[in-house]
Backbone as CSV, one residue per row, in Angstrom:
resi,resn,N_x,N_y,N_z,CA_x,CA_y,CA_z,C_x,C_y,C_z
1,MET,-115.868,47.310,-47.214,-117.186,46.423,-47.204,-117.251,46.799,-48.475
2,ILE,-118.775,46.304,-49.334,-119.753,47.102,-50.079,-120.388,47.408,-49.875
3,ILE,-120.488,49.348,-49.807,-122.194,49.898,-49.643,-123.231,49.515,-50.555
4,THR,-124.096,48.815,-50.457,-124.700,48.198,-52.057,-126.807,49.088,-50.756
5,ASN,-127.454,49.113,-51.651,-129.244,49.317,-51.782,-129.212,48.954,-50.322
6,GLU,-129.055,47.665,-50.406,-129.164,46.549,-49.184,-129.371,46.567,-47.767
7,PRO,-129.389,46.845,-47.276,-129.142,47.030,-45.338,-127.880,45.845,-44.756
8,GLU,-126.812,46.824,-44.774,-125.567,45.463,-43.925,-125.696,45.714,-42.681
9,PRO,-125.144,44.798,-41.581,-124.668,45.321,-40.265,-123.070,45.854,-40.246
10,VAL,-123.136,46.756,-39.254,-121.603,47.102,-39.607,-121.268,46.937,-38.125
11,PRO,-120.145,46.563,-37.499,-119.405,46.970,-36.380,-120.238,47.661,-35.432
12,ALA,-120.027,47.710,-34.113,-120.066,48.294,-33.434,-120.161,50.031,-33.368
13,VAL,-121.048,50.497,-33.064,-120.937,51.451,-33.071,-120.457,53.095,-31.784
14,HIS,-119.379,53.680,-31.906,-118.487,54.281,-30.958,-118.277,56.234,-31.670
15,PRO,-118.690,56.413,-29.986,-118.500,58.084,-30.019,-116.817,58.152,-30.808
16,ALA,-116.371,59.109,-31.698,-115.204,59.882,-31.637,-115.422,60.599,-30.656
17,ARG,-113.989,60.181,-30.188,-112.962,61.913,-29.284,-112.742,62.590,-29.997
18,SER,-112.353,62.332,-31.320,-111.647,63.738,-32.624,-111.507,62.427,-33.533
19,GLY,-111.750,63.242,-35.081,-111.000,63.581,-36.186,-112.596,63.356,-37.134
20,VAL,-113.490,62.980,-36.478,-115.025,62.550,-37.776,-116.195,63.935,-36.984
21,SER,-116.265,64.797,-37.681,-117.017,65.928,-37.541,-118.652,65.421,-37.961
22,THR,-119.568,66.603,-37.641,-120.895,66.141,-37.728,-121.143,66.073,-38.929
23,GLY,-121.910,64.623,-39.288,-122.492,64.433,-40.654,-121.853,63.117,-41.132
24,ARG,-120.004,62.756,-40.630,-119.340,61.965,-41.208,-119.165,60.704,-40.759
25,VAL,-119.318,59.848,-41.160,-118.321,58.815,-40.725,-117.450,57.679,-40.965
26,LEU,-117.010,56.556,-39.728,-115.410,55.909,-40.665,-115.702,54.729,-40.324
27,ILE,-115.701,53.578,-41.248,-116.515,52.520,-40.494,-115.239,51.889,-40.847
28,ALA,-114.116,51.188,-39.433,-112.834,50.494,-39.625,-112.898,49.291,-39.039
29,GLU,-112.086,48.681,-39.960,-112.092,47.030,-39.982,-111.049,46.351,-39.888
30,LEU,-110.528,44.826,-39.772,-109.486,44.284,-39.387,-109.036,43.748,-40.610
31,SER,-107.617,44.928,-40.861,-107.082,43.733,-42.951,-106.959,42.711,-42.551
32,PRO,-106.238,41.666,-43.311,-106.011,40.471,-43.449,-104.068,40.493,-42.484
33,ASP,-103.910,41.273,-42.782,-102.172,41.576,-42.113,-102.307,42.334,-40.692
34,GLY,-103.468,42.219,-40.216,-103.370,42.561,-38.371,-103.748,44.544,-38.313
35,ARG,-103.932,44.998,-39.681,-103.875,46.435,-39.074,-105.089,47.188,-39.469
36,ILE,-105.722,47.951,-38.745,-107.230,49.081,-39.113,-107.262,49.902,-39.869
37,ILE,-108.406,49.988,-40.521,-107.659,50.379,-42.354,-109.540,50.847,-42.238
38,SER,-109.645,51.533,-42.770,-111.074,51.852,-43.313,-111.942,50.860,-44.092
39,ALA,-112.487,50.247,-44.021,-113.751,49.336,-44.456,-114.574,50.259,-46.205
40,VAL,-114.700,51.497,-45.765,-115.534,52.286,-47.172,-115.098,53.228,-47.632
41,ALA,-114.419,53.366,-48.912,-114.061,54.583,-49.190,-114.677,55.576,-48.885
42,GLY,-113.904,56.629,-49.444,-114.288,58.632,-48.869,-115.876,59.081,-49.727
43,ASP,-116.584,60.165,-48.885,-117.530,60.712,-49.441,-118.471,60.002,-50.166
44,ARG,-119.173,58.359,-49.107,-119.565,57.864,-49.778,-121.120,59.003,-49.421
45,LYS,-122.230,58.494,-49.944,-124.098,58.738,-49.261,-124.607,57.145,-48.316
46,VAL,-124.458,57.255,-47.571,-124.360,56.592,-46.743,-125.830,56.410,-45.672
47,VAL,-126.224,55.622,-45.311,-127.919,55.515,-44.500,-127.449,54.784,-43.258
48,LEU,-127.476,55.337,-41.935,-127.007,53.876,-40.763,-128.733,54.477,-39.753
49,GLU,-129.283,52.768,-40.163,-130.744,53.120,-39.746,-130.347,51.342,-38.254
50,ASN,-131.434,51.599,-37.949,-132.033,51.051,-37.591,-133.577,50.682,-37.359
51,GLN,-133.855,49.543,-36.088,-135.717,49.426,-35.646,-136.318,50.809,-35.148
52,ARG,-135.264,51.115,-34.534,-136.071,52.112,-33.445,-136.060,53.520,-33.534
53,ASP,-134.493,54.188,-34.651,-135.100,55.698,-34.553,-134.521,56.272,-36.078
54,THR,-134.738,57.329,-35.735,-134.919,58.224,-37.706,-133.844,57.878,-38.138
55,PRO,-133.559,57.026,-39.612,-132.347,57.092,-40.328,-131.679,58.327,-39.807
56,LEU,-130.035,57.710,-40.062,-129.148,58.785,-40.202,-128.492,58.883,-41.334
57,GLU,-127.974,60.304,-42.148,-127.882,60.368,-43.290,-126.779,60.628,-43.572
58,LEU,-125.450,60.068,-43.709,-124.012,60.551,-43.045,-123.147,60.280,-44.656
59,ARG,-122.036,60.751,-45.143,-121.318,60.537,-45.914,-119.534,60.508,-44.701
60,THR,-118.960,59.238,-45.832,-118.056,58.257,-45.333,-116.774,59.264,-45.311
61,ILE,-116.200,58.981,-44.390,-114.242,59.139,-44.185,-113.481,58.019,-44.556
62,SER,-112.403,58.033,-45.270,-111.453,57.055,-45.299,-110.280,56.927,-44.439
63,THR,-110.121,58.348,-43.860,-109.120,58.674,-43.087,-109.870,59.858,-42.156
64,GLY,-109.353,59.586,-40.857,-109.543,60.071,-39.805,-108.602,60.072,-38.374
65,PRO,-109.563,59.353,-37.280,-108.634,60.072,-36.384,-108.306,58.026,-36.224
66,ARG,-106.949,57.976,-35.292,-106.213,56.896,-35.014,-106.972,56.127,-33.901
67,VAL,-107.433,54.627,-34.602,-108.488,53.640,-33.649,-107.378,52.430,-33.681
68,THR,-108.116,51.962,-32.597,-107.283,50.894,-32.001,-108.162,49.101,-32.401
69,ALA,-109.720,49.457,-32.899,-109.981,47.817,-33.225,-111.252,48.493,-33.945
70,PRO,-111.813,47.233,-34.488,-112.865,47.980,-35.134,-113.897,48.469,-34.720
71,GLY,-114.821,49.114,-35.723,-116.002,50.039,-35.501,-116.065,50.748,-36.367
72,THR,-117.473,51.834,-35.951,-118.808,52.415,-36.741,-118.258,53.866,-35.683
73,TYR,-117.621,54.642,-35.908,-117.246,55.596,-35.739,-117.566,56.776,-35.727
74,LEU,-118.074,57.929,-34.884,-119.494,58.709,-35.135,-119.096,59.569,-34.746
75,ALA,-119.303,61.386,-34.906,-119.494,62.039,-34.128,-120.315,62.481,-32.733
76,PRO,-119.691,62.642,-31.661,-120.895,62.904,-30.341,-122.123,62.753,-30.683
77,ASP,-122.678,63.833,-30.860,-123.638,64.420,-31.640,-124.662,63.519,-32.609
78,ASP,-123.706,63.071,-33.568,-124.221,62.418,-34.162,-124.503,60.549,-33.345
79,PHE,-123.860,60.114,-33.094,-123.971,59.300,-31.645,-125.123,59.092,-30.507
80,ALA,-125.196,61.202,-29.924,-126.300,60.996,-29.044,-128.164,60.753,-30.203
81,LYS,-128.103,60.234,-31.177,-128.903,60.405,-31.756,-130.017,59.079,-32.228
82,PHE,-128.835,57.816,-31.911,-129.570,56.489,-31.364,-129.746,56.391,-29.905
83,THR,-130.359,55.722,-29.692,-131.757,56.031,-28.541,-130.847,54.557,-27.601
84,SER,-130.987,53.774,-28.670,-129.638,52.310,-28.330,-128.893,52.111,-29.187
85,PRO,-127.498,52.933,-29.194,-126.277,52.112,-30.197,-125.915,50.945,-29.581
86,SER,-127.018,50.540,-29.059,-126.215,48.493,-28.979,-126.934,47.639,-29.368
87,ALA,-128.402,48.227,-30.378,-129.129,47.484,-30.994,-127.841,47.233,-32.268
88,LYS,-129.184,46.306,-32.655,-128.715,46.259,-34.234,-128.617,47.232,-35.408
89,ILE,-127.673,47.603,-35.996,-127.786,48.745,-36.429,-126.975,48.529,-37.873
90,THR,-127.909,48.888,-39.162,-127.316,48.827,-40.747,-126.690,49.485,-40.979
91,VAL,-126.163,49.788,-42.216,-125.359,50.420,-43.477,-125.896,50.383,-44.605
92,ARG,-126.466,51.069,-45.506,-126.795,51.113,-46.766,-126.173,52.675,-47.755
93,ALA,-126.430,52.565,-48.783,-126.484,53.265,-49.982,-127.763,54.592,-49.772
94,TYR,-127.209,56.050,-49.799,-128.237,56.792,-49.716,-129.244,56.923,-51.266
95,THR,-130.854,56.993,-51.297,-131.473,56.722,-52.663,-131.821,57.774,-52.760
96,TRP,-132.797,57.593,-53.449,-134.146,58.040,-54.309,-135.361,58.309,-53.318
97,ARG,-135.176,56.884,-52.716,-136.078,56.356,-51.600,-136.299,57.210,-49.884
98,ASP,-135.067,57.691,-49.968,-134.939,57.978,-48.518,-135.784,59.953,-49.572
99,THR,-135.388,60.645,-49.812,-136.668,61.851,-50.228,-137.620,61.392,-50.575
100,VAL,-138.239,60.600,-51.355,-139.677,59.721,-50.544,-140.253,59.413,-49.075
101,ARG,-139.052,58.994,-48.549,-139.545,58.485,-47.132,-140.004,60.439,-46.892
102,LYS,-138.938,60.728,-46.575,-138.968,62.400,-45.394,-140.117,63.622,-46.843
103,VAL,-140.812,62.873,-47.733,-142.075,63.618,-48.555,-142.806,62.788,-47.822
104,LYS,-142.976,61.715,-47.764,-144.448,61.429,-47.057,-144.216,61.545,-45.565
105,SER,-143.315,62.024,-45.186,-144.115,61.527,-43.896,-144.627,63.105,-43.240
106,ARG,-145.762,63.435,-42.201,-146.312,64.245,-41.648,-145.941,65.919,-42.068
107,ALA,-144.329,65.799,-41.751,-143.593,66.962,-42.112,-143.147,67.986,-43.437
108,GLY,-143.213,66.826,-44.006,-142.841,66.945,-45.281,-143.957,67.234,-46.385
109,ILE,-145.511,66.524,-45.686,-146.854,66.512,-46.604,-147.157,68.402,-45.931
110,TYR,-146.766,69.057,-44.794,-146.850,70.277,-44.531,-146.412,71.018,-45.492
111,THR,-145.008,70.444,-46.135,-143.746,71.752,-46.182,-144.240,71.629,-47.756
112,LEU,-144.993,70.141,-47.969,-145.385,70.898,-49.910,-146.705,71.300,-50.049
113,TRP,-147.731,71.470,-49.001,-148.720,72.039,-48.998,-148.414,72.643,-49.798
114,PRO,-148.268,73.671,-49.799,-148.181,75.232,-50.172,-147.708,74.990,-51.649
115,THR,-146.652,74.280,-51.497,-146.050,73.993,-53.070,-147.269,73.813,-53.932
116,ALA,-148.146,72.745,-53.327,-148.991,71.488,-54.394,-149.981,73.061,-54.324
117,MET,-151.098,73.541,-53.639,-151.639,74.345,-53.940,-151.098,75.863,-55.262
118,ALA,-150.148,76.209,-54.929,-149.706,76.921,-55.832,-149.911,75.796,-57.439
119,ILE,-148.805,75.270,-57.907,-148.831,74.356,-58.411,-150.702,74.365,-58.920
120,VAL,-151.798,73.898,-58.417,-152.688,73.889,-58.930,-153.831,75.010,-59.233
121,GLY,-153.300,76.232,-58.381,-154.025,77.265,-58.834,-153.165,78.255,-59.821
122,ALA,-152.176,77.746,-60.285,-151.510,78.238,-61.409,-152.190,77.378,-62.472
123,LEU,-152.301,75.938,-62.570,-153.014,75.468,-63.521,-154.173,76.150,-63.914
124,GLY,-154.783,75.753,-62.947,-156.487,76.606,-62.963,-156.664,77.855,-63.246
125,SER,-155.498,78.980,-63.297,-155.822,80.337,-63.681,-155.541,79.822,-65.877
126,LEU,-154.412,79.176,-65.998,-154.124,78.524,-67.139,-155.222,78.144,-67.786
127,GLY,-155.994,76.952,-67.275,-156.837,76.544,-67.988,-157.959,77.610,-68.118
128,PHE,-157.966,78.806,-66.996,-159.651,79.825,-66.989,-158.882,80.533,-68.585
129,LEU,-157.909,80.933,-68.383,-157.163,81.814,-69.610,-157.810,81.053,-70.842
130,LEU,-157.290,79.941,-71.084,-157.656,78.557,-72.084,-158.613,78.863,-72.877
131,PHE,-159.789,77.994,-71.809,-161.060,77.737,-71.786,-162.143,78.462,-71.897
132,VAL,-162.173,79.549,-71.395,-163.144,80.814,-70.872,-162.496,82.556,-71.188
133,VAL,-161.911,82.757,-70.818,-161.207,84.425,-71.424,-161.387,83.893,-72.283
134,ALA,-160.481,83.120,-73.289,-160.438,83.509,-74.550,-161.190,82.635,-75.541
135,SER,-162.410,82.335,-74.867,-163.437,81.308,-75.827,-163.639,82.439,-76.781
136,PRO,-164.844,82.708,-77.743,-165.818,83.646,-79.034,-166.856,84.146,-78.136
137,ALA,-167.454,85.253,-77.772,-168.125,85.231,-77.205,-169.480,85.388,-77.541
138,ALA,-170.562,85.384,-77.323,-171.946,84.349,-77.794,-172.653,85.102,-78.101
139,THR,-172.839,86.392,-77.991,-173.620,87.897,-78.098,-173.445,88.092,-78.889
140,ILE,-174.569,88.910,-80.056,-174.426,89.262,-81.610,-174.601,90.511,-81.837
141,SER,-174.139,92.039,-82.040,-174.400,92.972,-81.666,-176.047,93.338,-82.351
142,THR,-176.140,94.908,-81.950,-177.292,94.910,-82.460,-177.227,95.192,-83.990
143,GLU,-176.308,96.198,-84.138,-176.140,96.528,-85.669,-175.696,95.781,-86.636
144,THR,-175.484,94.335,-86.399,-175.080,92.971,-86.851,-176.855,92.403,-87.195
145,ALA,-177.375,91.689,-85.973,-178.720,91.690,-86.426,-179.847,92.176,-87.126
146,GLU,-179.381,93.303,-87.002,-180.668,94.195,-88.316,-179.712,94.102,-89.227
147,ALA,-178.733,94.150,-89.456,-178.454,94.259,-91.006,-178.358,93.088,-91.366
148,LEU,-178.636,91.989,-90.940,-179.344,90.187,-91.377,-180.802,90.798,-91.661
149,VAL,-181.419,90.917,-90.714,-182.884,91.133,-91.150,-182.771,91.986,-91.854
150,ALA,-182.377,92.822,-92.444,-182.254,94.349,-93.879,-181.958,93.350,-94.977
151,TRP,-181.039,92.402,-94.477,-180.349,91.780,-95.805,-181.709,90.700,-96.724
152,VAL,-182.037,90.061,-95.609,-183.069,89.005,-95.581,-184.730,89.670,-95.985
153,GLN,-184.782,90.347,-95.480,-186.390,91.377,-96.370,-186.124,92.545,-97.686
154,GLN,-184.805,92.206,-98.098,-184.375,93.211,-98.917,-185.325,92.826,-100.446
155,PRO,-185.289,91.405,-100.800,-186.338,90.825,-101.720,-187.807,91.383,-101.655
156,THR,-187.982,91.883,-100.839,-190.134,91.685,-100.401,-190.004,93.114,-100.982
157,GLU,-188.770,94.287,-100.408,-189.091,96.090,-100.947,-189.232,95.902,-102.655
158,GLN,-188.946,95.049,-103.300,-189.157,95.551,-104.757,-190.174,95.881,-105.043
159,SER,-191.074,96.092,-105.985,-192.283,96.709,-105.843,-193.472,95.577,-106.177
160,ALA,-194.794,95.769,-105.830,-195.791,94.933,-106.145,-195.855,94.259,-107.515
161,ALA,-195.369,94.569,-108.850,-195.744,94.344,-109.888,-193.929,92.889,-110.314
162,ASN,-193.442,93.074,-109.185,-192.918,92.123,-109.351,-192.620,91.096,-107.968
163,PRO,-193.140,90.776,-107.784,-192.975,89.820,-106.135,-191.849,89.523,-106.543
164,PRO,-191.060,89.374,-105.769,-190.085,88.404,-105.958,-189.932,86.835,-104.928
165,PRO,-189.257,85.754,-105.927,-189.895,84.547,-105.525,-189.432,83.683,-104.242
166,ASN,-190.818,83.063,-104.050,-190.095,82.563,-102.164,-188.700,81.296,-101.856
167,LEU,-188.476,81.031,-102.910,-187.202,80.609,-103.159,-186.270,81.241,-102.465
168,GLU,-186.424,82.773,-103.049,-184.943,83.543,-102.803,-184.875,84.028,-100.966
169,VAL,-185.983,84.550,-101.181,-186.794,84.761,-99.321,-186.061,83.696,-97.942
170,GLN,-186.857,82.171,-98.806,-186.130,81.372,-97.809,-184.405,80.657,-97.829
171,GLN,-183.957,81.029,-99.127,-182.636,80.638,-98.871,-182.032,81.751,-98.299
172,ARG,-182.423,83.049,-97.742,-181.107,84.220,-97.205,-181.775,83.822,-95.963
173,THR,-182.858,83.441,-95.604,-183.679,82.897,-93.985,-182.706,82.277,-93.531
174,GLU,-181.903,81.097,-94.136,-181.497,79.760,-93.874,-179.694,80.555,-93.946
175,LEU,-179.249,81.153,-94.716,-177.917,81.365,-94.579,-177.988,82.540,-93.480
176,ALA,-179.130,83.771,-93.009,-178.962,84.372,-91.849,-178.785,83.667,-91.028
177,ALA,-179.825,82.571,-90.776,-179.803,81.578,-89.788,-177.967,80.705,-89.027
178,GLN,-177.327,80.691,-90.359,-175.840,79.847,-90.551,-175.009,80.672,-89.768
179,CYS,-175.415,81.960,-90.406,-174.592,83.784,-89.942,-174.203,84.013,-88.573
180,LEU,-175.708,83.375,-88.168,-175.695,83.917,-86.586,-175.324,82.821,-85.935
181,ALA,-175.931,81.323,-85.600,-174.487,80.106,-85.807,-173.484,80.032,-85.266
182,SER,-173.172,80.673,-86.777,-171.749,81.101,-86.718,-170.919,82.152,-85.616
183,LEU,-171.220,83.248,-85.923,-171.993,84.101,-84.783,-170.909,83.489,-83.175
184,ARG,-171.752,82.571,-83.467,-172.008,82.139,-82.001,-170.884,81.126,-81.031
185,GLY,-170.121,80.516,-82.624,-168.980,79.875,-82.323,-169.649,78.153,-82.586
186,GLU,-170.255,78.231,-83.351,-171.417,76.321,-83.375,-170.490,76.318,-84.635
187,PRO,-170.279,75.057,-84.966,-169.552,74.330,-86.077,-170.992,74.247,-87.391
188,VAL,-170.241,75.391,-88.320,-171.186,75.141,-89.471,-170.686,75.895,-90.094
189,PRO,-170.746,75.441,-91.763,-170.350,75.836,-92.880,-170.578,77.239,-92.889
190,ARG,-168.911,77.700,-93.805,-168.595,79.294,-94.251,-170.032,79.663,-94.912
191,VAL,-170.457,81.043,-94.216,-171.289,81.651,-94.811,-170.519,83.017,-95.270
192,GLU,-171.629,83.574,-96.341,-171.322,84.887,-97.103,-171.927,85.334,-96.745
193,ILE,-171.777,86.872,-96.407,-173.097,88.072,-96.680,-172.776,89.060,-97.345
194,PRO,-172.833,89.437,-98.199,-172.259,91.057,-98.200,-172.623,92.057,-97.813
195,GLY,-171.050,92.524,-96.782,-171.306,93.524,-96.160,-171.888,92.873,-94.514
196,ILE,-171.855,91.937,-94.005,-171.976,91.195,-93.430,-170.778,90.092,-92.336
197,GLN,-170.204,90.782,-91.750,-169.065,89.009,-90.971,-169.478,88.457,-90.313
198,CYS,-169.758,87.263,-90.491,-169.844,85.997,-90.166,-169.413,85.036,-89.527
199,ALA,-168.246,86.019,-89.725,-167.301,84.426,-88.595,-167.255,85.179,-87.273
200,ALA,-166.419,84.419,-86.486,-167.044,84.899,-85.100,-164.792,85.754,-84.583
201,ASN,-165.380,86.279,-84.643,-164.029,87.051,-83.704,-163.753,87.155,-82.801
202,PRO,-162.713,86.590,-81.508,-162.990,86.650,-80.079,-162.250,87.128,-79.985
203,THR,-162.329,88.037,-78.335,-160.972,89.031,-78.296,-160.241,88.741,-77.531
204,PRO,-158.898,89.042,-78.361,-157.898,88.597,-77.329,-157.750,88.485,-75.522
205,VAL,-157.226,87.300,-75.478,-157.328,87.712,-74.298,-156.716,88.496,-73.701
206,TRP,-155.414,89.807,-73.931,-155.229,90.067,-73.077,-156.005,91.530,-73.649
207,ARG,-156.923,91.496,-74.182,-158.156,92.876,-73.735,-159.273,92.351,-73.237
208,THR,-159.842,91.433,-72.412,-160.501,90.582,-72.124,-160.406,91.716,-70.712
209,PRO,-161.716,91.568,-70.050,-161.501,92.211,-68.737,-161.224,91.709,-67.255
210,LEU,-161.219,90.289,-67.777,-160.937,88.776,-66.905,-159.193,89.131,-67.146
211,ALA,-159.018,89.482,-67.725,-157.428,89.212,-68.590,-156.927,89.539,-67.557
212,ALA,-156.784,90.607,-67.149,-155.478,91.369,-65.920,-155.784,90.534,-64.671
213,GLY,-156.319,90.120,-63.922,-156.830,89.366,-62.817,-156.375,87.594,-63.271
214,THR,-156.817,87.270,-64.063,-156.512,85.687,-64.442,-155.058,85.756,-64.664
215,PHE,-154.097,86.536,-64.958,-152.453,86.705,-65.763,-151.751,86.842,-64.030
216,ALA,-152.473,88.499,-63.386,-151.787,87.857,-62.316,-151.735,87.251,-60.947
217,ALA,-152.726,86.479,-61.358,-153.167,85.139,-60.293,-151.760,83.673,-61.073
218,LEU,-152.361,83.328,-62.083,-151.114,83.119,-63.221,-149.588,83.382,-63.050
219,LEU,-149.265,83.921,-62.476,-148.434,84.285,-62.457,-147.813,84.388,-60.942
220,ALA,-148.845,84.325,-60.002,-148.441,84.208,-58.585,-147.956,83.014,-58.508
221,GLY,-148.794,81.862,-59.280,-149.167,80.400,-58.539,-147.810,80.182,-59.188
222,VAL,-146.982,80.222,-60.332,-146.160,80.168,-60.894,-145.343,80.723,-60.061
223,GLY,-145.109,81.918,-59.876,-144.152,81.729,-59.202,-143.914,81.083,-57.535
224,GLY,-144.703,81.358,-56.865,-144.472,79.805,-55.737,-144.479,78.520,-56.242
225,ALA,-144.989,77.648,-57.152,-144.750,76.506,-58.159,-143.446,77.014,-57.783
226,ILE,-142.235,77.780,-58.641,-141.576,77.794,-58.928,-140.513,77.491,-57.030
227,ALA,-140.696,78.594,-56.650,-139.975,78.893,-54.873,-140.496,77.416,-53.860
228,GLY,-141.147,76.671,-54.136,-141.312,75.764,-52.963,-140.269,74.246,-54.377
229,LEU,-140.493,74.379,-55.158,-139.483,73.970,-55.841,-138.144,73.739,-55.722
230,LEU,-137.584,75.378,-55.620,-136.533,75.672,-55.334,-136.281,75.030,-53.559
231,LEU,-136.962,75.029,-53.036,-137.389,74.918,-51.981,-137.153,73.445,-51.416
232,LEU,-137.344,72.500,-52.345,-137.465,71.152,-52.263,-136.160,71.177,-51.802
233,GLU,-134.481,71.104,-52.387,-133.321,70.262,-51.868,-133.343,70.898,-50.789
234,LYS,-133.782,72.377,-49.641,-133.224,72.327,-48.905,-134.047,71.607,-47.989
235,SER,-134.937,71.274,-47.947,-136.316,70.217,-47.322,-135.987,68.666,-47.791
236,PHE,-135.697,68.440,-49.016,-135.471,67.562,-48.706,-134.621,65.945,-48.754
237,GLY,-134.017,66.926,-49.426,-132.494,66.788,-49.720,-131.102,65.519,-48.936
238,PHE,-129.800,65.281,-49.049,-129.493,64.427,-48.533,-129.409,65.683,-47.451
239,GLN,-129.209,64.293,-45.512,-129.190,65.174,-44.711,-129.481,66.685,-44.533
240,LYS,-130.664,66.389,-44.576,-131.634,67.732,-45.036,-133.317,66.643,-44.215
241,SER,-134.154,67.879,-43.823,-135.217,67.418,-43.450,-135.789,68.731,-43.389
242,PRO,-137.306,68.051,-44.074,-138.553,69.188,-43.477,-138.767,69.903,-41.802
243,GLU,-138.734,68.599,-41.058,-138.913,69.347,-39.815,-138.345,70.850,-38.948
């Protein structure tokens, strides 16, 4: 018998009196010379199933109890899991679809829900760090505002005998406005005004008041996600169940 991903009928299912442990299966067939031999190589991951019961994940064995007739031999407790052992039972290879089947079950969804929430929380914390906490501050210090006003008014403080040209005052006003826009983080051309820093200087993430709490939430989310992912094999792997 060749085990594939497609279900194939198996010989009649029987409980083995000995020689077949829980989680194992021996599929025996009649050889051309009249001997009873194993139909499948040992240590293959297979699934026995019918239309009524939960699929049974097993490993094949090629040697075991001495049997006198072809058949599919299971440990008594595995045999008891089939409510209708006389019904048509098939065998196929264990695949990733069996893992998906467990994940999509009600118990699987309940098991994965905390992990999914931890991942969402970690992503939310990371987004908050990148787009909110680390964004440039929109406030402008009083000292900077006063320095800009003084720089704009500087030409008007000349003597009345030498009044400043209106063009210079207008240019300084426009430059001051661009400086304020740059400090607010707006995309404007670079402005240089003597003694005044016109480039936005965002506070480093680790120095912001919200950083500690956000980092803690991020680490908690990542830790929960990692713990949940490590539990996947224990709940959804071969011969495992989330129930």
